[in-house]
C-alpha positions in Angstrom: 9.2 -25.3 -114.6 12.4 -27.1 -113.5 10.5 -28.3 -110.4 7.8 -29.6 -112.7 10.4 -31.6 -114.6 11.0 -29.4 -117.6 14.7 -30.3 -117.7 14.4 -34.0 -116.9 16.3 -35.9 -119.6 17.6 -32.7 -121.2 21.2 -32.7 -122.3 21.5 -29.2 -123.7 19.3 -26.1 -124.0 19.2 -23.2 -126.5 17.3 -19.9 -126.3 16.9 -16.7 -128.3 16.2 -13.2 -127.1 14.9 -10.7 -129.6 17.3 -7.7 -130.1 16.0 -4.4 -131.5 19.5 -3.2 -132.2 20.0 -5.9 -134.9 18.3 -6.3 -138.2 16.0 -9.3 -138.8 18.0 -12.0 -140.5 21.0 -11.5 -138.2 22.0 -12.8 -134.8 24.5 -11.9 -132.1 26.5 -14.6 -130.4 28.9 -14.8 -127.5 30.4 -17.6 -125.4 30.9 -17.2 -121.7 29.1 -14.4 -119.8 26.1 -13.0 -121.8 24.2 -11.2 -119.0 24.7 -10.2 -115.4 23.3 -11.5 -112.2 20.8 -9.3 -110.6 20.0 -9.0 -106.9 17.3 -6.8 -105.4 18.5 -4.5 -102.6 16.4 -2.8 -99.9 17.8 -0.4 -97.3 15.6 1.0 -94.6 17.0 4.1 -92.8 15.4 4.8 -89.5 16.0 8.1 -87.7 14.0 10.4 -85.5 11.5 12.7 -87.0 11.0 16.4 -86.3 10.1 19.8 -87.6 12.0 21.0 -90.7 12.8 24.3 -88.9 14.6 22.4 -86.1 16.7 19.6 -87.7 19.0 19.6 -84.6 16.2 18.1 -82.6 15.8 15.1 -85.0 18.0 12.5 -86.5 17.3 13.0 -90.2 17.0 9.7 -92.1 16.9 11.7 -95.4 20.3 13.1 -94.8 21.6 9.6 -93.9 20.0 8.1 -97.0 21.5 10.7 -99.2 24.9 10.2 -97.7 24.6 6.4 -98.2 23.6 6.7 -101.9 26.5 8.9 -102.6 28.9 6.7 -100.6 27.8 3.5 -102.4 28.0 5.1 -105.9 31.5 6.4 -105.1 33.1 3.6 -103.2 31.7 0.4 -104.7 33.4 1.1 -108.0 36.6 2.2 -106.2 36.8 -1.1 -104.4 36.3 -3.3 -107.5 38.8 -4.0 -110.3 37.9 -1.8 -113.2 37.8 -4.9 -115.5 35.2 -6.6 -113.3 31.8 -5.1 -114.1 29.6 -4.0 -111.2 26.5 -1.9 -111.5 24.6 -0.7 -108.4 21.5 1.4 -109.0 18.8 2.8 -106.8 15.4 3.0 -108.6 13.2 4.0 -105.7 13.6 6.3 -102.7 10.6 6.8 -100.4 10.4 9.0 -97.3 8.2 11.6 -95.7 4.7 13.0 -96.2 5.1 16.7 -95.9 7.7 19.3 -97.1 8.2 20.7 -93.6 8.4 17.5 -91.6 11.5 15.4 -91.2 10.3 11.8 -91.4 11.1 8.8 -89.2 12.1 6.5 -92.0 13.4 6.3 -95.6 13.3 3.2 -97.8 15.7 2.8 -100.7 15.2 0.0 -103.3 17.7 -0.9 -106.0 19.6 -3.6 -107.8 23.2 -5.0 -107.8 24.5 -6.5 -111.0 27.7 -8.4 -111.6 29.2 -10.9 -114.0 31.2 -13.0 -111.5 29.9 -14.9 -108.5 32.8 -13.9 -106.3 32.4 -10.2 -107.2 28.7 -10.6 -106.5 29.3 -11.8 -103.0 32.1 -9.2 -102.4 29.9 -6.3 -103.5 27.0 -7.3 -101.3 29.3 -7.5 -98.3 30.9 -4.1 -99.2 27.5 -2.4 -99.3 26.7 -3.8 -95.8 30.0 -2.4 -94.6 29.4 1.0 -96.1 25.9 1.0 -94.5 27.4 0.2 -91.1 29.8 3.2 -91.5 27.0 5.6 -92.4 25.0 4.3 -89.4 28.0 5.1 -87.1 28.5 8.6 -88.5 24.9 9.7 -88.6 23.4 7.7 -85.6 20.6 6.5 -87.9 19.8 2.8 -87.9 20.2 1.1 -91.3 18.7 -2.3 -92.2 20.2 -3.8 -95.3 18.6 -6.8 -97.1 19.2 -8.5 -100.4 17.0 -10.9 -102.4 19.1 -13.0 -104.7 17.8 -12.9 -108.3 18.9 -14.7 -111.4 22.6 -15.5 -111.8 24.7 -14.5 -114.8 24.0 -16.3 -118.1 27.1 -18.3 -119.0 27.0 -19.6 -122.5 28.6 -22.9 -123.1 31.6 -22.6 -125.5 30.9 -25.8 -127.6 27.2 -25.2 -127.9 27.8 -21.5 -128.9 30.2 -22.7 -131.6 27.6 -25.2 -132.9 24.8 -22.6 -133.1 27.2 -20.1 -134.7 28.1 -22.6 -137.4 24.5 -23.5 -138.0 23.4 -19.9 -138.2 26.3 -19.1 -140.6 25.1 -21.8 -142.9 21.5 -20.6 -142.8 22.0 -16.8 -142.8 25.5 -16.3 -144.2 28.7 -15.7 -142.1 28.3 -12.0 -142.4 25.0 -12.2 -140.5 26.4 -14.0 -137.5 27.8 -11.1 -135.4 30.2 -11.7 -132.5 29.2 -9.7 -129.4 32.2 -8.1 -127.8 30.7 -7.4 -124.4 28.0 -8.9 -122.2 24.9 -7.0 -121.2 24.4 -5.9 -117.6 20.7 -6.7 -117.9 19.5 -9.9 -116.2 17.9 -13.0 -117.7 16.3 -15.9 -115.8 17.4 -18.4 -118.6 20.5 -18.4 -116.4 18.7 -20.7 -113.9 18.4 -23.4 -116.6 22.1 -23.1 -117.4 22.9 -24.0 -113.8 21.4 -27.4 -114.5 22.3 -28.2 -118.1 24.8 -26.7 -120.6 23.4 -24.4 -123.2 23.5 -20.9 -124.8 21.3 -17.9 -125.6 21.7 -15.9 -128.8 20.4 -12.4 -129.7 17.9 -12.6 -132.5 17.8 -9.5 -134.7 14.3 -8.1 -134.7 14.1 -4.8 -136.7 13.3 -4.2 -140.3 16.3 -1.9 -140.7 14.2 1.2 -141.5 15.1 4.0 -139.2 15.3 3.9 -135.4 13.5 1.1 -133.6 11.9 1.2 -130.1 14.1 -0.4 -127.4 13.3 -3.5 -125.3 10.9 -3.0 -122.4 9.4 0.2 -123.8 5.7 0.8 -124.5 6.2 1.0 -128.3 8.4 -2.2 -128.6 7.6 -4.4 -131.5 9.4 -6.9 -133.8 9.7 -7.5 -137.5 7.9 -10.9 -137.4 10.3 -12.2 -140.1 12.7 -12.8 -137.3 10.5 -15.5 -135.8 11.1 -17.8 -138.8 14.8 -17.1 -138.6 14.9 -18.2 -134.9 12.8 -21.3 -135.6 15.2 -22.4 -138.4 18.2 -21.9 -136.2 16.6 -23.9 -133.3 15.5 -26.8 -135.6 18.9 -27.1 -137.4 20.8 -26.8 -134.1 18.8 -29.6 -132.6 19.6 -31.8 -135.6 23.3 -31.0 -135.5 23.5 -31.4 -131.8 21.9 -34.9 -132.1 24.7 -35.9 -134.5 27.6 -34.8 -132.3 26.1 -36.0 -129.0 25.5 -39.6 -130.1 
């Protein structure tokens, strides 16, 4: 959309993300980091296959992969300041076809999530270093690759304050909730914020009756009253922004 000119002439941008942990008629706001960056990670572990009864005749990539996962989970957090959030997770591990055959190759897929660009780069390099160590210890060959995904959403302080004020006037101050911590989920709205200042707020989407299905679940739904709330905040924010930006 940016390549097509969606941000041409745009001075500021505002977005909303529905939130099933908040009641319709409320919003959550936070300046600074709101979500994490997210990079896809793939590690291919290549060994030498063999019969399960004679592992000494092979170079087991499953053993190397298991050691790598354990090492990353243990030593990435230990190398990072405890106040700098980093989440490394493997979501897929594929290797082998039979229970009595040691395979030639194992593929691991996961994600790396951080809130800070420098920590993001440091973590990627640390994972590469750990993989090199496992390769030396096991004799397996490890190929590590990353595909950079969306950066961290960084909400502009002034625009966040403006939207918060507008929402307080529309909904009442008690319904504008300050978010203490960012989410380690990712959001491609961050790409827009690299081009123009802006902010994203969390739009309460439940009717307040009992538990509500979470985001990205098969039963997810919203109380459609929240849509009118979001539209009002957008419209009023645009009007107020036009006043202060002239």
